[in-house]
LUMPA-759394 format. One line per 5 residues: number of its first residue (from 1); their letters; for each residue x, y negated, z of N, C-alpha, C. Coordinates in steps of 0.05 Angstrom, whole numbers, plus 5000, padded with zeros to 4 digits. Example, Ala and Ser with C-alpha at 12.3 -4.5 7.8 and 13.67 -1.06 7.14 Angstrom:
BEGIN
1	AS	5264/5114/5156/5246/5090/5156/5264/5066/5156; 5257/5045/5142/5273/5021/5143/5258/4999/5157
//
This chain:
BEGIN
1	MVRNL	8882/3815/9035/8859/3839/9026/8850/3796/9024; 8842/3786/9035/8817/3762/9037/8847/3756/9031; 8873/3741/9026/8881/3723/9007/8881/3735/8989; 8886/3766/8981/8867/3760/8939/8847/3763/8936; 8840/3763/8950/8806/3763/8954/8800/3720/8952
6	IRVCV	8814/3694/8959/8811/3679/8949/8838/3674/8918; 8855/3689/8912/8858/3677/8895/8850/3669/8866; 8831/3703/8874/8800/3715/8851/8781/3687/8850; 8774/3681/8873/8764/3662/8870/8771/3640/8856; 8788/3643/8866/8798/3607/8865/8809/3607/8831
11	AQTVV	8817/3623/8811/8814/3629/8791/8792/3623/8780; 8775/3642/8774/8752/3633/8766/8743/3625/8769; 8749/3594/8792/8720/3576/8790/8750/3549/8768; 8768/3556/8770/8793/3560/8751/8774/3549/8725; 8782/3570/8705/8757/3596/8680/8746/3574/8673
16	VADVE	8718/3572/8691/8692/3558/8694/8699/3536/8677; 8708/3530/8709/8709/3506/8706/8721/3488/8673; 8741/3496/8672/8760/3492/8638/8743/3496/8614; 8722/3530/8621/8697/3526/8604/8668/3499/8606; 8666/3495/8627/8651/3481/8635/8667/3437/8628
21	ARSAR	8676/3441/8609/8701/3422/8602/8703/3407/8581; 8699/3450/8571/8708/3447/8535/8677/3440/8524; 8671/3451/8543/8635/3456/8531/8629/3431/8527; 8634/3395/8550/8634/3358/8551/8642/3362/8539; 8665/3364/8530/8677/3346/8512/8667/3353/8485
26	RQDMP	8669/3376/8471/8652/3385/8454/8619/3374/8444; 8607/3369/8472/8586/3364/8473/8574/3320/8457; 8599/3313/8483/8616/3293/8481/8616/3273/8452; 8637/3301/8428/8645/3288/8409/8636/3278/8388; 8643/3249/8391/8628/3218/8370/8622/3225/8337
31	ARETE	8603/3233/8349/8595/3225/8321/8610/3214/8283; 8628/3225/8269/8634/3220/8246/8620/3198/8227; 8626/3178/8211/8621/3168/8188/8632/3151/8172; 8627/3158/8150/8632/3149/8127/8603/3155/8097; 8615/3144/8085/8602/3121/8050/8610/3161/8037
36	AIILK	8584/3171/8028/8577/3190/8014/8554/3207/7990; 8562/3225/7976/8541/3232/7953/8535/3261/7949; 8510/3256/7959/8508/3290/7966/8506/3293/7930; 8522/3322/7939/8528/3341/7918/8504/3358/7917; 8502/3373/7931/8479/3398/7937/8466/3399/7954
41	TFPLG	8452/3408/7955/8430/3423/7968/8412/3449/7974; 8415/3465/7997/8413/3490/8002/8379/3492/8011; 8377/3520/8024/8341/3518/8040/8369/3536/8074; 8367/3527/8079/8369/3558/8111/8357/3566/8120; 8350/3590/8146/8339/3576/8155/8306/3574/8142
46	EADRL	8281/3580/8172/8257/3581/8164/8245/3530/8153; 8282/3521/8166/8271/3489/8166/8292/3481/8161; 8316/3481/8158/8336/3478/8163/8364/3472/8130; 8388/3455/8121/8382/3444/8097/8424/3451/8104; 8433/3474/8073/8455/3457/8079/8462/3445/8059
51	VSFLG	8484/3426/8063/8483/3405/8050/8511/3402/8040; 8517/3398/8009/8541/3390/7998/8554/3366/7998; 8566/3351/8014/8562/3330/7994/8605/3325/7988; 8609/3288/7982/8642/3278/7986/8629/3242/7991; 8652/3252/8011/8656/3235/8038/8672/3210/8026
56	RSSGR	8674/3195/8021/8692/3173/8009/8709/3169/8026; 8713/3186/8055/8735/3177/8087/8747/3209/8089; 8722/3234/8076/8726/3255/8089/8738/3273/8072; 8725/3265/8039/8727/3292/8022/8707/3305/8013; 8697/3319/8009/8688/3349/8004/8685/3362/8025
61	LRGVA	8658/3362/8032/8653/3374/8059/8615/3397/8055; 8617/3411/8079/8590/3420/8078/8576/3420/8098; 8557/3421/8112/8545/3406/8139/8505/3423/8145; 8507/3420/8163/8482/3425/8156/8454/3407/8188; 8438/3396/8148/8416/3377/8168/8407/3391/8174
66	SGARR	8391/3397/8201/8370/3418/8224/8343/3395/8211; 8326/3421/8201/8295/3416/8212/8289/3394/8174; 8308/3389/8154/8308/3373/8136/8287/3393/8120; 8283/3413/8127/8265/3430/8115/8236/3421/8115; 8234/3406/8146/8196/3406/8154/8185/3388/8133
71	LKNRY	8161/3387/8138/8149/3359/8134/8141/3343/8128; 8168/3334/8152/8164/3309/8161/8189/3310/8188; 8201/3293/8182/8242/3303/8182/8245/3275/8176; 8263/3271/8191/8278/3248/8192/8310/3243/8169; 8308/3246/8148/8305/3247/8122/8303/3244/8100
76	GSTLE	8280/3250/8100/8261/3238/8074/8290/3238/8056; 8272/3220/8033/8304/3226/8003/8322/3232/8002; 8340/3226/8030/8374/3225/8021/8369/3248/8027; 8378/3263/8024/8389/3282/8012/8380/3288/7973; 8363/3277/7962/8364/3289/7931/8400/3286/7926
81	ILSHV	8398/3298/7904/8418/3307/7896/8436/3277/7869; 8459/3262/7883/8474/3255/7878/8467/3215/7886; 8446/3230/7904/8438/3206/7936/8472/3188/7945; 8465/3167/7942/8486/3138/7956/8478/3138/7981; 8493/3153/7999/8485/3153/8027/8510/3145/8054
86	QLWYI	8502/3127/8076/8510/3134/8099/8517/3145/8106; 8529/3174/8108/8530/3193/8137/8540/3192/8166; 8516/3195/8178/8543/3207/8197/8546/3243/8214; 8564/3249/8223/8566/3281/8227/8594/3284/8249; 8570/3303/8256/8607/3310/8275/8612/3334/8266
91	ERETR	8635/3341/8275/8654/3373/8261/8682/3377/8285; 8683/3405/8294/8676/3423/8317/8700/3436/8291; 8729/3438/8304/8755/3448/8288/8740/3488/8282; 8730/3507/8305/8736/3529/8304/8697/3529/8275; 8686/3515/8270/8664/3518/8245/8670/3502/8223
96	DLVRI	8663/3509/8206/8671/3511/8177/8652/3490/8173; 8632/3489/8179/8604/3467/8170/8603/3440/8203; 8604/3414/8185/8596/3399/8216/8568/3398/8212; 8559/3373/8226/8533/3383/8242/8526/3350/8233; 8500/3361/8212/8499/3316/8198/8476/3314/8228
101	QQCEL	8477/3287/8231/8470/3273/8256/8442/3251/8250; 8461/3239/8225/8435/3224/8202/8443/3227/8179; 8431/3208/8164/8441/3198/8138/8421/3179/8128; 8428/3154/8120/8411/3130/8117/8416/3135/8079; 8403/3121/8062/8405/3112/8032/8404/3090/8034
106	LESFH	8430/3077/8029/8440/3060/8005/8445/3056/7977; 8430/3083/7959/8433/3079/7931/8404/3104/7924; 8385/3103/7918/8367/3130/7905/8376/3114/7873; 8377/3151/7853/8357/3151/7836/8334/3169/7830; 8319/3153/7835/8294/3170/7839/8278/3171/7800
111	KAQSD	8275/3153/7795/8285/3152/7771/8286/3174/7757; 8324/3195/7760/8342/3202/7747/8323/3244/7756; 8327/3235/7782/8309/3246/7804/8288/3262/7784; 8263/3249/7788/8235/3254/7776/8235/3268/7749; 8255/3270/7734/8247/3265/7706/8260/3291/7703
116	YGLST	8253/3316/7683/8274/3331/7676/8304/3329/7667; 8296/3315/7640/8304/3312/7632/8343/3294/7631; 8328/3280/7654/8337/3262/7670/8360/3287/7688; 8343/3306/7704/8347/3309/7725/8375/3336/7719; 8376/3346/7696/8389/3370/7684/8414/3358/7686
121	GLAAI	8412/3325/7671/8444/3311/7677/8461/3311/7708; 8441/3299/7725/8456/3290/7744/8455/3334/7740; 8452/3345/7755/8461/3381/7759/8482/3390/7749; 8494/3380/7726/8519/3391/7706/8526/3360/7733; 8522/3335/7724/8554/3326/7738/8560/3335/7770
126	SEIAE	8537/3347/7790/8535/3352/7809/8550/3371/7807; 8554/3392/7794/8551/3413/7792/8587/3415/7798; 8599/3402/7771/8624/3404/7763/8641/3392/7769; 8630/3367/7800/8635/3360/7819/8636/3382/7847; 8619/3391/7852/8628/3417/7866/8648/3441/7864
131	RVLPE	8641/3437/7836/8666/3453/7830/8698/3453/7822; 8713/3430/7823/8728/3423/7811/8731/3401/7855; 8727/3396/7855/8727/3394/7885/8744/3398/7905; 8777/3394/7924/8775/3412/7941/8758/3415/7963; 8762/3420/7996/8750/3420/8002/8754/3395/8026
136	QEVAD	8742/3376/8041/8756/3357/8055/8792/3345/8055; 8794/3335/8024/8810/3317/8010/8812/3302/7989; 8808/3268/8000/8804/3244/7994/8805/3246/7975; 8780/3248/7957/8784/3231/7926/8764/3210/7919; 8781/3191/7917/8772/3168/7915/8761/3149/7889
141	PMFRL	8780/3175/7875/8773/3169/7841/8750/3176/7835; 8741/3201/7842/8718/3217/7835/8692/3195/7854; 8702/3193/7873/8679/3182/7887/8666/3164/7855; 8684/3147/7859/8674/3120/7839/8657/3115/7816; 8679/3149/7793/8661/3165/7768/8645/3166/7772
146	LLLAA	8635/3179/7802/8609/3202/7815/8590/3187/7797; 8593/3164/7825/8577/3139/7831/8570/3120/7806; 8587/3120/7786/8589/3104/7761/8567/3123/7745; 8573/3145/7740/8558/3161/7729/8542/3173/7732; 8520/3165/7752/8491/3178/7768/8483/3131/7766
151	REVER	8476/3126/7762/8477/3095/7756/8471/3084/7727; 8501/3103/7700/8490/3093/7698/8483/3115/7666; 8467/3136/7692/8439/3153/7682/8416/3147/7688; 8399/3119/7712/8383/3117/7714/8388/3089/7701; 8399/3077/7694/8400/3050/7684/8392/3057/7645
156	RACWQ	8416/3081/7644/8402/3080/7606/8378/3098/7612; 8373/3125/7623/8353/3131/7623/8366/3151/7611; 8395/3163/7604/8404/3191/7569/8418/3205/7594; 8424/3215/7595/8436/3220/7600/8482/3234/7594; 8466/3243/7553/8492/3250/7542/8505/3227/7541
161	LPLTY	8516/3198/7549/8543/3181/7543/8549/3187/7572; 8532/3187/7595/8542/3182/7630/8557/3227/7633; 8545/3237/7626/8556/3264/7629/8589/3269/7614; 8595/3262/7580/8614/3248/7571/8628/3248/7581; 8630/3223/7587/8652/3206/7609/8655/3228/7630
166	FAFWT	8640/3230/7637/8639/3242/7668/8668/3256/7661; 8658/3283/7639/8670/3305/7640/8697/3296/7626; 8695/3285/7616/8726/3274/7600/8738/3257/7623; 8729/3248/7638/8748/3237/7673/8753/3249/7684; 8728/3278/7694/8753/3299/7717/8767/3321/7693
171	VRLGG	8769/3318/7670/8793/3327/7655/8827/3304/7661; 8814/3286/7664/8848/3271/7656/8846/3266/7692; 8834/3267/7702/8830/3260/7741/8855/3274/7743; 8845/3308/7734/8849/3327/7736/8882/3334/7736; 8888/3323/7709/8912/3335/7686/8914/3365/7679
176	WLPSF	8887/3362/7668/8883/3377/7638/8874/3372/7613; 8878/3345/7614/8866/3336/7579/8901/3348/7556; 8899/3361/7549/8910/3370/7525/8918/3353/7508; 8931/3340/7488/8943/3334/7461/8923/3334/7449; 8916/3313/7439/8883/3301/7419/8897/3306/7382
181	ERCAI	8932/3294/7391/8944/3299/7372/8963/3328/7350; 8966/3350/7364/8965/3356/7358/8970/3409/7371; 8974/3420/7347/8958/3432/7355/8965/3451/7375; 8962/3465/7409/8974/3480/7421/8988/3501/7415; 8993/3498/7397/9006/3531/7385/9028/3526/7366
186	CGVAF	9018/3517/7356/9033/3505/7326/9052/3478/7327; 9033/3449/7330/9036/3426/7342/9040/3423/7317; 9016/3433/7302/9024/3411/7277/8994/3402/7275; 9003/3365/7260/8980/3348/7261/8957/3355/7254; 8941/3342/7270/8913/3339/7262/8912/3328/7236
191	GERPA	8915/3305/7234/8906/3283/7222/8880/3277/7209; 8873/3279/7189/8840/3291/7191/8819/3314/7194; 8833/3332/7192/8827/3358/7194/8807/3348/7234; 8779/3384/7230/8773/3377/7262/8796/3394/7276; 8800/3395/7295/8807/3413/7321/8784/3423/7336
196	FHHSH	8804/3442/7354/8787/3475/7357/8781/3484/7393; 8774/3488/7398/8769/3496/7434/8752/3502/7434; 8762/3520/7457/8740/3542/7472/8750/3543/7505; 8723/3551/7519/8735/3551/7544/8748/3576/7551; 8765/3589/7534/8789/3614/7541/8821/3594/7521
201	SPGLL	8823/3588/7520/8841/3561/7507/8849/3531/7533; 8856/3529/7530/8873/3494/7543/8871/3482/7526; 8876/3486/7513/8889/3465/7487/8864/3464/7470; 8875/3445/7447/8857/3444/7413/8880/3452/7395; 8875/3479/7387/8889/3490/7359/8871/3477/7341
206	CEYCR	8892/3482/7315/8882/3478/7292/8874/3490/7270; 8864/3490/7255/8847/3506/7240/8866/3539/7226; 8893/3523/7229/8907/3561/7217/8915/3582/7247; 8904/3568/7277/8911/3577/7293/8879/3589/7305; 8871/3579/7291/8840/3575/7321/8833/3611/7317
211	KPGMR	8795/3613/7335/8789/3653/7337/8774/3635/7327; 8770/3658/7338/8711/3664/7325/8716/3660/7359; 8700/3640/7357/8689/3622/7368/8690/3599/7377; 8721/3578/7371/8708/3563/7381/8713/3546/7354; 8693/3525/7379/8682/3498/7376/8704/3466/7360
216	PLDKS	8675/3456/7347/8707/3442/7319/8704/3401/7330; 8726/3408/7336/8734/3377/7364/8731/3357/7338; 8727/3345/7316/8725/3322/7295/8758/3293/7298; 8767/3286/7285/8774/3266/7287/8752/3244/7319; 8725/3234/7289/8718/3205/7310/8715/3215/7337
221	GRELA	8714/3260/7354/8714/3253/7371/8749/3244/7389; 8764/3256/7367/8792/3240/7385/8780/3221/7389; 8780/3213/7361/8776/3169/7377/8760/3150/7387; 8738/3185/7396/8730/3176/7423/8735/3169/7441; 8756/3192/7457/8763/3204/7483/8799/3174/7476
226	EVFAT	8804/3168/7480/8808/3144/7468/8795/3113/7486; 8765/3118/7465/8752/3090/7488/8745/3094/7515; 8747/3124/7512/8729/3138/7538/8756/3127/7555; 8785/3121/7548/8814/3126/7559/8807/3096/7565; 8788/3083/7554/8811/3038/7566/8783/3031/7569
231	RKLDE	8766/3040/7564/8751/3015/7577/8714/3034/7593; 8721/3024/7610/8697/3033/7633/8661/3046/7619; 8655/3060/7624/8628/3066/7623/8598/3048/7619; 8601/3029/7628/8580/2994/7636/8593/2991/7619; 8614/2986/7606/8622/2972/7578/8611/2991/7557
236	IELPD	8599/3002/7546/8601/3025/7549/8576/3027/7523; 8584/3027/7500/8558/3022/7478/8546/3040/7451; 8552/3064/7445/8562/3079/7422/8536/3067/7402; 8542/3088/7369/8520/3069/7348/8498/3101/7356; 8483/3097/7330/8458/3125/7331/8490/3159/7325
241	KATKS	8498/3147/7293/8523/3154/7289/8541/3179/7312; 8549/3168/7330/8570/3165/7340/8554/3197/7366; 8530/3214/7371/8513/3230/7379/8537/3246/7383; 8539/3254/7344/8579/3286/7330/8573/3285/7346; 8599/3258/7343/8609/3259/7351/8621/3270/7401
246	LSELR	8596/3250/7400/8592/3255/7431/8591/3278/7443; 8575/3300/7436/8578/3317/7435/8593/3341/7435; 8609/3328/7405/8637/3346/7404/8659/3353/7431; 8664/3320/7430/8679/3316/7453/8666/3309/7492; 8646/3323/7491/8641/3330/7517/8623/3360/7521
251	EAALS	8623/3373/7493/8624/3408/7498/8662/3414/7505; 8679/3397/7489/8709/3399/7500/8709/3400/7519; 8705/3376/7537/8714/3371/7556/8697/3394/7581; 8676/3403/7576/8657/3429/7579/8676/3444/7587; 8691/3465/7568/8700/3478/7569/8729/3482/7579
256	WIEFH	8739/3451/7577/8761/3454/7594/8765/3459/7630; 8742/3450/7642/8728/3452/7668/8729/3478/7673; 8703/3487/7648/8705/3508/7660/8725/3536/7649; 8753/3543/7632/8781/3548/7643/8796/3556/7659; 8796/3513/7675/8814/3510/7697/8796/3519/7715
261	TERKL	8773/3516/7725/8757/3523/7746/8749/3549/7754; 8754/3561/7722/8752/3597/7711/8729/3602/7714; 8716/3594/7722/8671/3593/7721/8662/3585/7697; 8649/3607/7689/8626/3586/7674/8615/3563/7689; 8599/3545/7682/8589/3520/7695/8547/3538/7693
266	QTREF	8551/3539/7700/8514/3552/7705/8504/3520/7687; 8499/3505/7688/8472/3489/7679/8485/3478/7639; 8513/3492/7639/8517/3486/7613/8489/3492/7591; 8489/3511/7605/8461/3523/7585/8439/3511/7579; 8432/3499/7598/8409/3489/7603/8395/3457/7586
271	LELT	8436/3441/7584/8431/3418/7574/8435/3408/7538; 8428/3443/7521/8415/3446/7501/8384/3442/7497; 8370/3458/7524/8353/3455/7512/8324/3425/7523; 8345/3395/7530/8332/3379/7530/8350/3345/7518
//
């Protein structure tokens, strides 16, 4: 009887010690550090924020920034949309959300963030990235593309060209770019004639295969895609007459993103109002 009691006590002591050891390991877990771009934030509870960010070394993650909604908090303006930051976080195997420990601002896009029209463009860029990037998958080309687009929105004080370039390259990096030369159904060459697109179709169709509701993409818009494919955004300057072509190419790229992600972009309708 006494021996059994001793065994039980020893077993309980071992279990308690094991739990305490694991708890200590969790508490002592070192914070990971990454260069990051803030994609979105959402209110969480009374004082916290849920933050979606793209880490250069971690991929897209979501984490909790404790106390970030308080009037006086340690995060300041670091959690603004598309802010370029250095971020420290703790990741636990049993939890989907990481815990953000510290965030330092590397680059702010305050002018764009505080202007309604420009912030709408930033929101569209953010939504696209949030939609297409898988969680915890390193995506350095997308990181560099995001940073370039945000910088150009700020520098140009205009979102039209940066967003179009960003959407085009998102489609290209995703492997979703269709042929700009021939109809996806019948194979006829477009030549000088317009091609047509829709968010329910992955390709471009000719005037004979087009379906009701499809939008046009003229030859000039398809030629603009060639410019985007071969030149960096900060090297591109377009004449005023290219506005229509720019708009058509942007709409085509957004349609393909919607098709492949199987969801409408919520910010798309707001772009037409700015």
